[in-house]
N, C-alpha and C positions, 0 to 999 in steps of 0.2 A: 504493500500500500504506500509506503513512504516514498517510493520512487515514481509514483504516478505523476503525470504532468499537473493534475489538479493540486495535489499536496505540495509539490515543489513550488508551483507558482504562488500558492496561497500562504504557505507556512515556511518555505525554505529560508526566509530571512531570520527565522528564530533559532536556527542552528541545529546541529546534530543531536544534542541532548533533548531538545524539544521533540524532534522527529521520532526519536526512540520512545519517548513517553506517548506520543500520538499513536505509534504502532501498537503499543501495549493496551491503550484504553479506547481508541477510536473504533467505531463500528460502521461498516458500510451497509446501507439498507436500501433495498429496492422498494419503491412505493407505487402502487397502482393508481391510475387516474381515478379521481373522485373519492379517494380514500381520506377519511377524516383523521388527521394526525393528532390534533389536540382540540379540546373544547374548553370553553370558559368554565372556570372552577376546578379543572383538573390540575393535578400536580405535574409540573414540568420535570421530566427525568433527564432530558437531553437538550443540548444546544445543537441545532442542525446547521450544517453548512451544505448548501445545495451544489451538487456536482453537475447534474443536468436535470432539465425539466422546469416546472413552474409550480409554485405553491401560493395560494391565495390566503391572505391573513385579514380577518374581518371580525366585526362584532354584530350582534343581532339586537334589533329594537322593534318590538311588536311584530316579529316575524320577518322584518326587512333587514337586509344586509347593509352594513356600512363598511365598505372596503377601506382598510388602512393602507395596504401596499401589497405588492407581489414580490415574493422571493424568487429571484432569477438565478441563473447559473453563476456560481462563485459568490453568491450572497449568503448572509446568515439572517437569523430572525432577531431583530433588536428587542422585540417585546419579550421573547423567551429569555434572552440574556438579562434584561433588566429585572426579571422576576427572581433571579437567583440572589438578589440583594435584599429581598423581602421574605416571602413565605413560599416561594417556588410555585405559587398558584397562577395559572394562566388567566389572563384577562381577555383573551381573544380566542377565536376559532381559527384553525388552519386546515385547509383541504388541498390536496394535490390536484392541480388543473389538468395534468397529463401524467403519463408514466414518468416517474422521476427517480433519481438516485441521490442519496444524501449521505454525508459523513456525520455521524452522531457522536457527540462527546458528552459524557455524563456531567451534570451540573456540579456535582461534588468535586470532580476533577478540575473543572474550570476554576473553582474557588482556589484550589491549590496552585494552579498555573498562573493566576494573576499575581501571585507573590513570587513564585519561582521564575517566571518568564514575563516580567512586566512589559516587555515590548509587545506582547499580545494585545495590549490595550489599544494599540494603533488600529488593529482590525475593527474594533468596536467603535472607536471614534469616527472612522471612515463611514461605518454603517449608520451611525447616528446622524452624521451630516447628510447622507443620501436620503434617509427616511424623513428627516426634518424638511428637506426640500420637497419631497413628494407630498407631505401633509400640507405644506403651504400651497402647492399647486392645487390640491383638492379644495382647500378653503377658497382660493381665488376662483376656482370654477363655480363653487356653490354661490358665492356672493356676487361676482361680477359678470358671469357668463350666462347667456340664455341657454335654455335646455337643449336646443339643437347643437350648440357648441359643446356642451357637456357630454351629450351622447356621442358625438363624433370623437371627442378626446378620449372617452371611455373605451370605445372600440379600438382606437389607436393604441391605447395602453395594453389591451389584450393581445393585439397583434405583436407589439413589441415584446411582451412577456413570453409568448409562445413561438414567435418567429413564423407564424402562419398568416397568410393573407391570400385568400379569404379565411375567416375564422368561423367555426361553428359556435354560435351563441344565440340563444333565444331572446325574443323581445321581453319575455318575463324576467329573464336573468338580468337584462340591462335595467329594467324597471326597478327590480329589487335593489340593485346596487346603487341606483341614483335616487331612491326614495320617491318614486312616482308610480304611475299605473302602467300596465301593459298596453292599454288602449292609447294612452298618450304617447308612449314610445313608438308604437306602430305608426301613428300619424307623423311623428317627427322623422322617423326613418323614411317614410314615403316622400316627405318634403325634401330631405337632403339627397335622396336618390334622384328626384326630379331635377335637383340643382346640379347633378353630375358629380357629387362628391363620394358616393358609394354605389356599389352594385349588390343587389340581393339575389342570390342564386341558390340552387339546391346544395351547393358546396359550402354555403355560408355567406357572410357579409364581407365584402371586399372594399377596402378604402382605395380610392383613386388618389394616390399620395400627392399632397401639395404642401407647401411650406407653412400653411396655416394650421395644419393638423399636428398636434403634439404627440409624437411617438416616443414615449419614455420607458 
């Protein structure tokens, strides 16, 4: 495992002693698409580092999803990491969007490593900066953008997270994620399709890429 390109690129700067510890405690896990990885209220046992695939991190309010962010390849889960400083309890749900592969590190081991290998904090500082930017983008969407722009940005985020364009996603899934109704989303999609910004086919929704669409 320690000689894999993922491990070398992600953790190589921490040195051979760290890589030996990672070899001892790290677990490679295959996760099937649509698998629930953690739910709100459960105890976090591992901090995941995603090798490939995509994981959606969100919360629920009256049955509606509020998406915080997507864990992409080479990313970790900031919410999971932050929980190890409190009671290890998850405040979010996480579901694999597609077949994924992750490196899992026990949270108890992470505690020890933060002392033994303080340089590992750089990984989480970078993650915090990335996630903070994503949350700010989400707030800007909700406050300043019309729903058609929010729908288009949301689809763009899914394409970026999965690398698939077109992407298979239902109108109801979009509505739940943006806090609106399926009927409203269907009308919005019909409008932006007539404007030439997307195509809806049996393969999914395809964005006709332009510089106004945020693919993050």
